[in-house]
N, C-alpha and C positions, 0 to 999 in steps of 0.2 A: 401666455395663459391669461385669460380674463380674470379680473379680480374676485368674481363670485363663482368661478368655475366649480361645478359640482355641488354647490350649496342648495339646500332645500329651504324655501322661504314661504311664509304665510303673510298675506296682506288682507286686512279687513277693510270694508268700505271701498273696494277696488273697482266698482262698476263705473266710476267716473272720476274726474278731477285728480287730486293729489294721489289717491290710491291707485288709480289706473296708470298714471304716469310713472309711479314707483314700481309697479309690477312690470311694466314695459322695460324700465331701466334695469331691474334685476335680471330679467331674461336676456337683455342685450349684453349684460356682464357675465352671463354663463350660468345663472341659477335656474332652478325649476320652481315655479310658483303655484301656490294654491290661493285662489282669490275667492272672497265671499262678499255678499251684499244682499240687500233685502229684495231687490227687483230682478227676477229671473231674466226678463227680456234684455235689460241693460247689461247683465252679466254675460249673456250670450254674445252680445255685441262687443263687449270688452275682450272676451276670449278671442274673437275673430281679429280684433285689432292687435292683440298681443301676438297671435299667430302660431306660436309653438311653445312647448314646455310649460303648459298651463293646465290646471284642473280647476273647474268652477264648482262651488258648493253654495247653493242659495241658503241664506239664513240671516237672522237678526241677532246681533251680539248681545242684546239684552235678554235673550231667551237662552237659558242654559242648556236646554235640550238641543237647540240648534248648534251651539258650540260643541257639545259632545259629538254630534253628527259630523261636524267639520273635522274634528281630530280623529274620529274613527276612519274617515276617508284618507287623511294624511298617513295614519298608521298603516293602513292596508296597502296604500300605493307606494310609500317611500320609507316608512318606518321611523323617521326622525325629523327633527326641525333644527336648522342652523340659525335662521333669522326670522324674527317676527316683527312686523310693523303693525302695531295696534292703531289704526288710522280712523276707523269708523267713528263718526260723530255727527251731531246735529246742532243747528243754531236757530233759535227763535228769539226775536228781539221784543222786549217789553220793559218799560220803565217801572221802577218801584211804585206801587199803587195800582198797577195793571197786571201784575204777574198772577197767573192762575195756578191752581194746584196741578192741573193736567199738564201745563207747560213745564212746571218744575219737575214733576215725576218723569215725564218723557225725556227731558234733557239729562237728568241725573242717571236715569236707567241706562241710557245709551252711552253717555260720555264718561261716566264714572263706574257704575256697576259693570257695564259692558267691557271696559278696559281691564278692570280687575280680573274678571273671570276669563276673558280672552287670554290673559297671561297665565293665570293660575292653572287653567285646564291644559295649557300647552306644555307645562313644565315636565310632566312624565316623558314627553317625547323629545325634550330639548337635549342637545349634546352639551356636555360641559365645555365652557369656553365660547358658547354661542352669543348672539347679540339680539337684544330686545330694544326696539325703538318705539317710543310713544309719541303720538302727535298731540301737542298742546297748542299754545297760541300766545302771542304777545299780550293778549287781553288779561292774562293772569298777572301781568306786571304793571299795567297802566289802566287808568280808569276811563271807560268809554260809556257814553249814554246808552241806556236801554239794554245793556249787556251783562247785568249783574249775575244772573243765573248762569249763563254761558261761561262767564269769567270765573265763577266759583268752581265750575266743573274742571276747567283747565288748570286752576291752581291745585286742585286735588290730584290731577294727573302729574303735575310737577313734583308734588310731594311723594307720590307713588314711586317715582324713579329714584329719589333719594333713599327711601326706605328699602326698596327692593334691591338696590345696589348692595346694601349691607346684608340683607337676607340671603342673597344669592352668592355672596362672597366665597363660600366653600366650593361652589361649582364653577367659579370664574366666569359666570354669565354676566356680561356687561348690559347695563340698562341705561339708556340715554333718552333725552327728550329733544325733539325738534319743535321749535316754536315759530311758525310762519307769521309774517305780517300780512297785509292785504294781498290776497292771491286771486287771480282772475279764474274763478271756478264756477261751475253751474250753481253751486250753493250761494255764492256771493251775488250772483245775478238774480236770485229769487228770494232775497231776504225780506221782502214785503213792500207794500205800497205800489204805486203805479210805476210804469217803465221810466217815466220822467223823474219821479222821486228817487228811484233806485239809482239812476244815472247821476243825479245830483249828489247823492251820498257817496258814490264811488269817486266822483271828481274831488270831493272834499277830502276823502281818505288819501287819494293819490297826492294831493297837494301837501299833506302832512308827512309824506315819506321823503327823507333826504334825497333819495335817488329819483324822486318825482314821478313814480309810476307804480302800478301793481306788479307784483312778482308773477311768475308762471308756475304751473304745477311741476314742470320739468326742473325748475330751479330747486324746488323742495326735494324732488326725487334725487337730484344729485347729492344733496346733503344726507338724505337717508341712506343712499347707497354707500357713502363714505362711512357712516356710522355702522353699517352692516358688514363692512369689509375688514380685512386684517390691517388695513391702513390706519384704522382707529383702535388698534389693539391695546393702547395704553390710555384709552378714553372711556370713562364710565362715570355715571352720576351727573353728567353735565346737562345744561340746557343750551342747545345750539340755536341761536336766533338767526332766522333767515328772513329778514324783515326790511331790507333796504335802509337800515339804520333807524327805523321809526321809533323803536323803544330804547335806542342807545344814546341819542343826543337830545 
């Protein structure tokens, strides 16, 4: 039997990158997945790539009505949730002195408000003993230039996991965080500047990783699948770094 056989999973921000890789991994391991993202065309393409056992629901996690619609579909089609990967997030770089109110609001709305209500609105459908995984980042633990707003949102996500682990203790729902290091995703390839500037930044980041490279979305998906499975049944409240050692040494 596959380790996620018969499980019902929800993955936000699953139209590309880590979210898509995780949705594919969940299905490969026997789960049925509901995926959501802001762009319908990319969601359609993601569903084709996943191939089976998937339902797409277009929506923005910072829009509470969109989240209600997502969970209405889940309730109608499957009736419950076993695993939730709150993955959706954005990154916009700006040093202190150049941060705008618009950037701040957008980043916190998606990365903090979105995560909070993605989880809270899922709870009525969650089975006792289920697993919630939040996507944070190593930037909540180390200082990096031009990332103060993004880093603050990921620190909030880490705090959520600690508090929700206690809040959900009576239901034995586990809450854990996966914190990726530099991962080769479409978002990283479009963080700003020219193609040459972006590549220079990526080269500098790779050089600071003890393993000497960027990670892959599939490597994060492997960690998330572990946290969603019964193999991690005595693991809750943790931050699992998948970072090639970048924040560890």
